[in-house]
N, C-alpha and C positions, 0 to 999 in steps of 0.2 A: 239367980244370975240371968241376965238378959242375953238373948242371942244377938249376934251382930245384925244390924239392920241394913238391908240392901236397898238403896234408893235408886229408882230409875228417873234420873233427872231429865228435864225437858231439854237439857243441853245436848243430849245424845243425837237427836235428828240433825241439829246444826253441825255436830261434829262429823257425822257421816256425810253430810253434804259437802264437806271440805275435802273429802277423800278424792284423790286424783287417780283416774284409771291409768294403769301402767301400760304403755304401748310398747310394741316390739321395737328393737333398734331400727334406725332408718334404713340401713342396708337390707335387713331382713324384710321390712315392709315393701321395699322396692322389688325384691325377688318375688314375694307373694303376688304383687300386682302384675308382674309379667307372667307368672304361672297361671293366673286367672284368665289370661288371654287365650289359653288353650281351650278348644271346644270341650264342653262338658265338665269343666273344672270350676267349681265354685270356691267361695272363700275358705270353707273348712278343708276342702280337699287340697287347695293351694297351700294352706298353712301346714297340713300334714306332709306334703311333698317337701316344703321348705325345711322343716325340722328334720326330715329324713336325710336331706342333703347335708345337713350339719354333721351327720354321723359318718359321712364318707371320708375317706383318706384324702389328704391334700392333693396327692398326685391324680386321684380320680377326678376331683373338682377341676384341676388344671386341664386334664384331657377333655372333659366335657366343655369347658370354656373355649379351648382351642378348636374343638369340633364345631361349635356354634359360630365361632368367628370365621372359620373357613367355609361354612355351609353356603353362603351366597356366591362364592367363587368356584366351588367344586361341584355343586349341584345346580345346573343351569337348564333353561328351556331348550329343547331340541330346536334348531333353526328351521327344521322342516315341518314337524308336526305339532310342536309346542309341548310335547311330553317332557320328562326330565331325563337328563343324561349327565355324565361326568366330563365327557369331551366329545366333540364332533356330533355326528348324527346318531340318534338313539337306535337301538336294535329293532324297534318296531318299524323303522323306515327302510330297512334293507330289502330292496326289491327281490333279491334272491331267496329271501325267507318268508315273504308274504304272498298271499294270493291276490292278484290284480283284479280289479273290477268292483271292489266293495270298499267303501269308506265309512267308518263309524265316527261320528262327531260327538265329542264329549265336552264336559265343562270342567273336568278335573283330571290330572294325570293319574291320580289314584284309581279312578274308574277304569282306566285302560288296563291296569294290572289286575283289577277285579274281574274284568271280562276275559282277560287272557287266561286266568286260572280255570275258567270253565272249559277251555279247550274246544269251544264251539264256534270260535271266530278266528280266522286267519288272514283277514284283510288288513287294510291300513287304518290307522287312527289319525284323528285330527282334534287337537284340544283348543277350544276357544277360551278367551281370557275370563269370561264370566257370562252368566245368564242375564238376559235383559231385565232391567228393573228401573224404569225412568224415575220413579220416586226416590230411588237411592242413588241417582246420578249415573247409572250404568246404561249407556246408550249403545246403539247399533254400530257406531263407528269403531268401537274397540273389538268387535267380532272379526274384523278384517275379512270380509267376504271375498275380497280379491285373492287372498291366499288359498281359500277353499276352492275357488274356481280354477286356479292354477293347478291344483292337485287333481281335480276332476279331469282336466284336459291332459295332464302329464301322464296319468296312469290309466286313462280310458275307463274311468269309473262308470259303472252301469247302475249301481245302487248306492244310495246314501242312507245310512241308518242314523237316526237321531237318538242318542242315548242319554237323554236328560232326565233329571229328577221329575217325579210326577207331582209338580207344584205349579202355582200360577206363573212363576218366572220361567219354568221349564216349558210350559205350554206357550207362553208368549214368544220365547226364543224359537221354538219349533215352527210356529206360525210364520215368523219373520223369514226363517231360512227356507221354508216351503215356498213362499212367495218369490224370494230372490233366486232360487234354483229351478223354478218351474219352467224356465225357458230352455233348459237343457234336456236332452232325450234320456233321462235317467229315472229310475224308480226311487221314490223317497218313502222310507218306512220308519216306524218308531217302535221301540221296545214294547212288547205286547203283554200277554197274560202274566199274572203273578206279581205285578208291581202295585202295591197299595197306593192309593191316592195320598199325596203329601210325603211319600217316602223318599229317602236319599239313597242313591246307588251304593254308597260306601257301606251301608248297613244291611244290604240285601245279601242273603246267603247264596252260595254258588249254585245250588240246585234251582232256586227260584230264578236266578239270573240266567241260567241256561235255558229254562222254559221261556223266559221273556225274549231271549234271542231267537229261539226256534219259532215262537209264536208272534214275531214282529208283524205289524200290520202296515200295508201300504197306505199312505196318506193321500186322500183325495181332497178333503177339506178337514180342517182341524176345528 
């Protein structure tokens, strides 16, 4: 008795070539594409987040959607310093709660909260829209140097601290502000020891950031 013969036909490769890769539903793909816009989130992580959201209760999804919808209206830039607030001027701009004479210029509202947690700075903050990068179309006009000058004059600022990332963009922005503010009788310093080159302030731990504040260096030339 002969055993059944298994033939591996040449048709198999052609059959496999006709297989269609199944894609996620369009709505899920759109969600994944938006999740990938978050910093540090790649395709695999975005897919994991998206499938996790599918497990949430419908009311939780609705609450998240409503929160995201209201976010641009409820979390707005402070009209004074550019940090974030829910209404009116933020708490960092209350003259009764801050020490006059020092202004720390940053490129992100998140950095203000990071510095505040160190409890080593009690002056005023000022958030610029972005760091300078001409190649990316980010030019000096968006920094609004006039607003910085107004605050220097309004609060009798004696020292300006430049709290930018230790990057090419951060160095370029610091150089620009140093040149623009050099006509005022103020000291201009920059966060000092402890910040690695190329680092971002949002990833620096509180201890290192405290040392950087204490060890800030007066800028003569950058």
